[in-house]
C-alpha positions as CSV (number, residue, x, y, z in Angstrom):
1,M,8.3,-0.2,4.0
2,I,8.2,3.6,4.0
3,A,4.7,4.9,5.0
4,T,5.5,8.5,5.3
5,P,8.3,9.5,2.9
6,S,9.8,13.0,2.8
7,K,10.3,15.1,-0.3
8,Q,13.5,14.3,-2.3
9,Q,13.9,11.0,-0.5
10,T,15.3,8.2,-2.7
11,V,13.0,5.2,-2.7
12,Q,12.4,1.9,-4.5
13,I,8.9,1.0,-5.8
14,W,8.0,-2.5,-4.6
15,Y,4.8,-4.4,-5.1
16,R,3.7,-7.8,-3.7
17,E,4.5,-10.9,-5.6
18,G,1.0,-11.5,-7.0
19,V,0.8,-8.2,-8.9
20,R,4.5,-7.5,-9.8
21,D,4.1,-8.8,-13.4
22,W,1.5,-6.1,-14.1
23,M,3.4,-3.2,-12.6
24,P,5.9,-1.7,-15.0
25,Y,7.7,0.3,-12.3
26,H,8.3,-2.5,-9.9
27,G,11.9,-2.5,-8.6
28,R,12.7,0.9,-10.0
29,V,14.4,3.5,-7.9
30,G,13.2,7.1,-7.9
31,R,12.8,10.3,-5.8
32,V,9.7,11.4,-4.0
33,V,8.4,14.7,-5.4
34,I,4.8,14.7,-4.0
35,V,3.9,13.4,-0.5
36,G,0.3,12.3,-0.3
37,R,-1.9,13.3,2.5
38,G,-5.5,12.2,3.2
39,K,-7.2,9.3,1.4
40,P,-6.3,7.6,-0.9
41,R,-2.7,8.1,0.2
42,N,-0.6,8.0,-2.9
43,H,2.9,9.5,-3.3
44,G,4.4,11.0,-6.5
45,V,7.7,9.3,-7.3
46,E,9.9,10.7,-10.2
47,V,11.4,7.8,-12.1
48,G,13.5,9.1,-14.9
49,C,11.5,11.9,-16.5
50,T,8.1,10.5,-15.4
51,V,6.2,11.1,-12.2
52,V,4.4,7.9,-11.1
53,S,1.6,7.7,-8.5
54,V,2.5,4.9,-6.0
55,P,0.1,3.8,-3.2
56,C,1.3,4.1,0.4
57,G,3.0,0.9,1.5
58,N,4.6,0.2,-1.9
59,L,7.8,2.2,-1.2
60,R,11.0,0.9,0.5
61,R,14.6,1.9,0.9
62,P,16.8,1.2,-2.1
63,P,18.9,-2.0,-1.8
64,D,22.3,-0.1,-1.7
65,Q,21.1,1.9,1.3
66,V,19.6,-1.1,3.1
67,S,22.9,-3.1,2.9
68,R,24.8,-0.2,4.5
69,G,22.2,0.2,7.1
70,M,21.6,3.9,6.2
71,E,18.4,5.7,6.8
72,V,17.0,7.3,3.6
């Protein structure tokens, strides 16, 4: 889980099992364009041409970077 992403960081949007079916961006990879501060703490992630608001705690490293052990 990435709690404090940095701008331009590549991330994967990941929701818990119980709500995945309702979240259209689950599993998609994008780039952080807005880092949320304060409450609620949401981050803006650009997926394709759309900026999506993602709650803090629903971001993780993309699978290709996890398997190589790279920091994002």
